[in-house]
C-alpha positions as CSV (number, residue, x, y, z in Angstrom):
1,X,45.5,-31.6,30.7
2,X,48.0,-33.6,32.6
3,X,50.6,-34.6,30.3
4,X,51.1,-38.2,30.5
5,X,47.5,-38.6,32.0
6,X,45.5,-37.2,29.4
7,X,48.2,-37.7,27.1
8,X,50.0,-40.8,26.3
9,X,53.4,-41.7,23.4
10,X,50.9,-41.9,20.8
11,X,49.2,-38.2,21.6
12,X,49.3,-36.1,18.5
13,X,49.2,-32.3,18.9
14,X,46.3,-31.7,16.6
15,X,44.3,-34.7,18.6
16,X,45.4,-33.4,21.6
17,X,43.7,-29.1,20.9
18,X,46.8,-27.6,21.1
19,X,46.8,-26.7,17.3
20,X,47.1,-23.3,18.2
21,X,50.8,-24.4,19.0
22,X,51.7,-25.4,16.1
23,X,52.3,-22.9,13.2
24,X,53.3,-24.5,9.4
25,X,53.6,-21.2,8.0
26,X,56.5,-21.5,9.1
27,X,59.4,-22.3,6.8
28,X,60.9,-25.9,7.0
29,X,62.1,-26.9,10.8
30,X,62.4,-30.7,12.3
31,X,59.3,-32.2,12.6
32,X,57.1,-30.8,9.9
33,X,56.5,-33.4,7.4
34,X,55.0,-35.8,10.5
35,X,52.8,-32.5,11.6
36,X,51.8,-31.7,8.2
37,X,50.7,-35.4,7.5
38,X,49.0,-35.7,11.3
39,X,46.8,-32.0,10.0
40,X,45.4,-33.7,6.9
41,X,44.9,-37.0,9.3
42,X,41.1,-37.3,10.4
43,X,41.2,-40.4,12.2
44,X,42.4,-41.7,15.5
45,X,41.9,-40.4,18.8
46,X,41.0,-37.1,19.6
47,X,40.8,-35.3,23.6
48,X,37.7,-34.1,24.4
49,X,35.9,-32.9,27.5
50,X,32.6,-35.0,28.4
51,X,29.8,-33.5,31.2
52,X,28.1,-37.1,32.3
53,X,24.5,-35.9,32.0
54,X,23.8,-37.4,35.2
55,X,26.2,-34.4,37.2
56,X,25.9,-36.1,40.7
57,X,28.2,-39.6,39.0
58,X,32.1,-39.0,38.9
59,X,33.3,-41.9,35.9
60,X,36.6,-43.0,38.0
61,X,39.6,-42.4,35.2
62,X,40.1,-44.6,32.7
63,X,36.5,-46.2,32.7
64,X,36.0,-47.5,28.8
65,X,33.4,-45.6,26.7
66,X,31.8,-48.0,24.2
67,X,29.3,-48.9,21.9
68,X,27.0,-51.6,19.9
69,X,30.0,-53.7,17.9
70,X,28.9,-57.1,16.2
71,X,26.1,-58.9,18.0
72,X,25.9,-58.3,21.2
73,X,29.9,-57.2,22.1
74,X,30.7,-53.8,22.2
75,X,33.3,-52.3,20.9
76,X,35.7,-49.8,22.9
77,X,36.3,-46.0,21.2
78,X,37.3,-44.4,24.4
79,X,38.4,-44.1,27.9
80,X,37.9,-41.3,30.5
81,X,41.6,-40.1,31.3
82,X,41.0,-37.1,33.8
83,X,37.6,-36.8,35.8
84,X,36.7,-34.9,38.9
85,X,33.5,-33.4,41.2
86,X,33.5,-29.3,39.7
87,X,33.2,-26.7,43.5
88,X,32.5,-24.1,40.8
89,X,29.4,-26.0,38.6
90,X,28.6,-28.4,41.2
91,X,28.5,-31.1,38.6
92,X,30.8,-33.9,37.8
93,X,33.9,-33.2,34.6
94,X,35.6,-34.7,32.9
95,X,38.2,-35.1,30.1
96,X,38.4,-38.5,27.9
97,X,40.1,-40.1,24.6
98,X,37.5,-40.6,21.9
99,X,37.6,-42.3,18.6
100,X,36.9,-39.6,15.7
101,X,34.2,-41.1,14.6
102,X,32.3,-39.8,18.3
103,X,34.5,-37.4,19.5
104,X,32.8,-34.1,17.6
105,X,30.7,-31.7,20.0
106,X,27.5,-32.6,20.4
107,X,27.8,-36.3,20.4
108,X,26.5,-38.3,23.0
109,X,28.5,-41.9,24.1
110,X,28.1,-44.5,27.1
111,X,30.6,-44.8,29.3
112,X,31.0,-48.7,30.8
113,X,31.9,-48.2,34.6
114,X,34.1,-50.2,37.0
115,X,30.9,-52.0,38.5
116,X,29.7,-52.6,34.8
117,X,26.7,-49.6,34.9
118,X,26.5,-47.3,31.9
119,X,26.3,-44.1,32.0
120,X,25.9,-41.5,29.3
121,X,27.8,-38.5,28.7
122,X,28.1,-35.2,26.3
123,X,31.2,-34.2,24.4
124,X,31.6,-30.9,25.3
125,X,32.3,-28.0,23.0
126,X,35.6,-27.3,24.2
127,X,38.5,-29.3,26.5
128,X,37.4,-26.1,29.2
129,X,34.9,-26.7,31.3
130,X,34.8,-23.6,34.0
131,X,34.9,-20.6,32.0
132,X,36.4,-21.7,28.3
133,X,36.0,-18.1,26.8
134,X,37.9,-16.8,29.3
135,X,35.3,-14.2,30.3
136,X,36.0,-14.5,34.0
137,X,39.7,-13.3,33.2
138,X,38.5,-10.0,30.8
139,X,36.1,-8.4,33.7
140,X,34.6,-5.1,33.3
141,X,34.1,-3.0,36.5
142,X,32.2,0.3,37.2
143,X,34.9,2.1,37.9
144,X,34.3,5.6,35.9
145,X,37.4,6.9,35.6
146,X,40.3,4.2,37.1
147,X,43.2,5.4,39.0
148,X,46.2,5.2,37.2
149,X,48.8,3.8,39.1
150,X,52.5,4.4,38.5
151,X,54.6,1.3,38.1
152,X,58.0,2.2,38.7
153,X,58.9,0.1,41.3
154,X,60.2,1.0,45.3
155,X,62.8,2.3,45.6
156,X,63.9,-0.3,48.3
157,X,67.6,-1.1,48.8
158,X,68.1,-5.0,47.7
159,X,64.6,-5.9,47.6
160,X,64.1,-8.2,44.8
161,X,61.4,-5.4,43.2
162,X,64.2,-2.7,43.2
163,X,67.2,-4.6,43.3
164,X,69.3,-1.5,44.7
165,X,68.0,-0.4,47.0
166,X,68.4,-1.5,51.4
167,X,66.0,-4.6,52.7
168,X,63.5,-3.5,54.5
169,X,59.5,-4.8,54.7
170,X,57.1,-2.1,53.9
171,X,54.5,-2.7,55.9
172,X,51.2,-3.5,54.9
173,X,49.6,-0.4,56.0
174,X,48.7,2.8,54.8
175,X,47.0,4.0,52.0
176,X,43.4,4.9,51.2
177,X,41.4,3.2,54.1
178,X,38.7,1.7,51.4
179,X,40.8,1.4,48.4
180,X,39.2,-1.6,46.2
181,X,43.4,-2.8,46.0
182,X,46.2,-1.7,47.9
183,X,49.8,-3.8,46.3
184,X,52.8,-3.9,49.1
185,X,56.8,-5.2,48.2
186,X,57.1,-7.4,51.6
187,X,60.6,-8.9,49.6
188,X,62.1,-7.8,52.7
189,X,60.7,-10.0,55.1
190,X,62.7,-13.5,55.9
191,X,61.9,-16.0,54.6
192,X,63.1,-19.7,55.7
193,X,62.9,-22.8,53.3
194,X,62.0,-26.4,55.4
195,X,62.2,-29.7,54.0
196,X,61.4,-33.0,55.4
197,X,58.9,-35.7,56.4
198,X,55.4,-34.8,55.8
199,X,54.2,-36.5,58.9
200,X,57.7,-36.3,60.7
201,X,58.2,-34.8,64.2
202,X,59.4,-31.1,62.1
203,X,55.9,-31.0,60.8
204,X,54.4,-31.8,64.3
205,X,56.6,-28.6,65.6
206,X,55.7,-26.1,62.2
207,X,52.1,-26.8,62.9
208,X,50.6,-26.9,59.5
209,X,50.5,-29.1,57.0
210,X,50.4,-29.0,53.0
211,X,47.6,-26.2,51.4
212,X,47.3,-24.4,54.8
213,X,49.2,-21.9,57.1
214,X,49.1,-20.7,60.6
215,X,51.2,-18.5,62.5
216,X,53.5,-19.2,65.3
217,X,54.2,-17.8,68.6
218,X,56.4,-14.8,67.9
219,X,54.0,-14.1,64.7
220,X,55.6,-15.5,62.4
221,X,53.9,-16.8,59.1
222,X,54.3,-20.4,58.7
223,X,52.5,-21.8,54.9
224,X,52.6,-25.3,54.1
225,X,54.0,-24.9,50.3
226,X,54.4,-28.3,49.1
227,X,53.9,-32.2,50.6
228,X,56.8,-32.3,53.4
229,X,58.1,-28.3,52.0
230,X,57.1,-25.5,54.5
231,X,57.4,-21.5,53.8
232,X,58.1,-19.3,56.4
233,X,57.6,-16.0,57.0
234,X,58.7,-13.3,59.8
235,X,59.8,-9.6,60.7
236,X,63.2,-9.2,60.2
237,X,63.9,-8.2,63.8
238,X,63.0,-11.8,65.0
239,X,64.8,-13.3,61.9
240,X,67.6,-14.5,63.5
241,X,65.6,-16.6,66.8
242,X,62.7,-17.3,64.0
243,X,66.4,-19.2,62.4
244,X,67.5,-20.7,65.1
245,X,64.2,-22.4,65.9
246,X,64.1,-24.0,63.1
247,X,68.0,-25.2,62.7
248,X,67.1,-26.4,66.3
249,X,63.3,-28.1,65.1
250,X,65.4,-30.0,61.9
251,X,68.4,-30.9,63.6
252,X,66.9,-32.8,66.9
253,X,64.6,-34.8,64.6
254,X,65.9,-37.5,63.8
255,X,64.7,-37.8,60.1
256,X,66.4,-35.8,57.3
257,X,65.3,-32.2,57.4
258,X,67.0,-28.8,56.0
259,X,66.5,-25.4,56.6
260,X,67.5,-23.1,54.2
261,X,67.2,-19.0,54.5
262,X,65.6,-17.7,51.5
263,X,65.7,-13.7,51.7
264,X,67.8,-12.3,49.6
265,X,67.0,-15.2,47.3
266,X,62.9,-14.7,46.3
267,X,60.6,-11.6,45.9
268,X,57.1,-11.3,47.8
269,X,54.4,-9.1,47.2
270,X,51.1,-8.2,49.1
271,X,47.3,-7.5,47.9
272,X,45.4,-6.1,50.1
273,X,41.6,-4.3,49.2
274,X,37.9,-5.1,48.4
275,X,38.7,-6.6,44.9
276,X,42.3,-8.3,45.0
277,X,40.5,-11.4,44.3
278,X,39.4,-9.8,40.9
279,X,42.8,-8.9,40.4
280,X,44.1,-11.9,41.0
281,X,41.5,-13.5,38.6
282,X,42.7,-11.5,34.9
283,X,46.1,-12.9,35.3
284,X,45.2,-16.8,37.4
285,X,43.4,-19.7,36.3
286,X,42.2,-20.3,40.1
287,X,38.9,-19.7,41.8
288,X,39.4,-17.1,44.8
289,X,36.5,-17.4,46.2
290,X,35.4,-17.6,50.0
291,X,34.1,-20.8,49.9
292,X,37.5,-22.2,47.9
293,X,39.9,-20.5,48.8
294,X,39.0,-19.4,52.5
295,X,41.6,-17.3,54.2
296,X,45.0,-19.7,55.3
297,X,44.7,-21.2,51.9
298,X,48.2,-21.7,50.2
299,X,48.7,-23.2,47.0
300,X,51.7,-23.0,44.1
301,X,49.9,-21.8,40.2
302,X,50.4,-19.7,37.6
303,X,50.2,-15.9,38.1
304,X,50.8,-14.4,34.8
305,X,52.4,-17.0,33.5
306,X,54.9,-17.2,36.1
307,X,55.2,-19.9,38.7
308,X,54.2,-18.6,41.6
309,X,53.6,-19.8,45.7
310,X,49.9,-17.2,46.8
311,X,49.0,-17.6,50.3
312,X,45.3,-16.3,50.5
313,X,46.7,-14.2,54.4
314,X,43.2,-11.9,55.2
315,X,43.7,-9.3,58.0
316,X,41.1,-7.5,60.2
317,X,38.2,-8.9,57.5
318,X,40.1,-7.5,54.1
319,X,41.1,-10.2,51.8
320,X,44.6,-10.3,51.3
321,X,47.2,-12.1,49.1
322,X,50.8,-13.0,49.6
323,X,52.7,-13.8,46.1
324,X,56.1,-15.4,46.4
325,X,57.9,-15.7,43.3
326,X,62.0,-15.7,42.3
327,X,64.2,-13.0,43.2
328,X,64.5,-12.5,39.6
329,X,60.7,-12.8,38.5
330,X,59.7,-10.1,41.2
331,X,59.3,-6.8,39.2
332,X,57.9,-8.4,36.2
333,X,55.1,-9.8,38.4
334,X,54.9,-6.3,40.4
335,X,54.5,-4.4,37.3
336,X,51.8,-7.3,35.7
337,X,49.9,-6.5,38.5
338,X,49.7,-3.4,38.5
339,X,48.9,-3.3,35.1
340,X,46.2,-5.4,35.6
341,X,44.6,-3.9,38.7
342,X,44.5,-0.4,36.9
343,X,41.5,-0.9,36.3
344,X,40.3,-0.9,40.5
345,X,41.6,1.9,41.3
346,X,45.0,0.1,42.3
347,X,47.3,1.8,45.2
348,X,50.5,1.0,45.1
349,X,52.9,2.2,48.1
350,X,56.4,1.8,49.1
């Protein structure tokens, strides 16, 4: 659901499927009379999920949804607001605004494409096309007796996970070699944020773009965390040299660019093991299959309802993910991941 695209200034909470967030049983509050009226109102537009009958066709956004009007005219009863080809479902999926009279689940509507062709689409039961019931995040495994993991934070000075101990990076080693999931506090790694033009000389020096990663010659991991935005992770022993390199690259670029040391302001957690993707699926809505998020992928999303940068970083053929968030949220994220990983026999390494 994209605010401002799937909704507009006339969209109401009940028409956008957000009624779960409205509690009319509370005492009087600002806006309650309007919400009571909206709850009783049955007309107007509704935000619905749509799937074209021909799943190979992706109707462009803003395509009109029509029905026969008077005579030979057509009546516009809605529009496509978002449309994509889903790699998970292998078909096109859409959201759209529809008149309430044709917004019931199962209704077949006509979509007029910009080239004049008409296609049919069916209104879905829910707005979510993939896993609408959330079953994917309620995994049941064959682990007979899950290993209960301690959730005490690592005893590491000034770590974002345990703020009272020495800055140190715990190497991603140790634990049982066949452990389904291991979790490591790597907050002590040096972290540098870089901002520059996405297609300028700094971008070329860093060697990677948005949503991808690369390894520098000294072993530092360069992450394209956003358009014109990079995160560089380095061993503390080489932090000074890495910073010098970054400052040299940005200082001589001839463009606006900046380098900021984020080491003490961010938490960094590593998950590794054959089941770490299943663990993340319980707390994040992203599809972590190898074909969609292969090693070297980078994205920013919500993990356990926390804005988090995720980097797929496999090592020696073992799946691995780096999770980067604000320092103040590090302990919460660590404990949320340990809690979600208990059924997989997670090993917490400190």
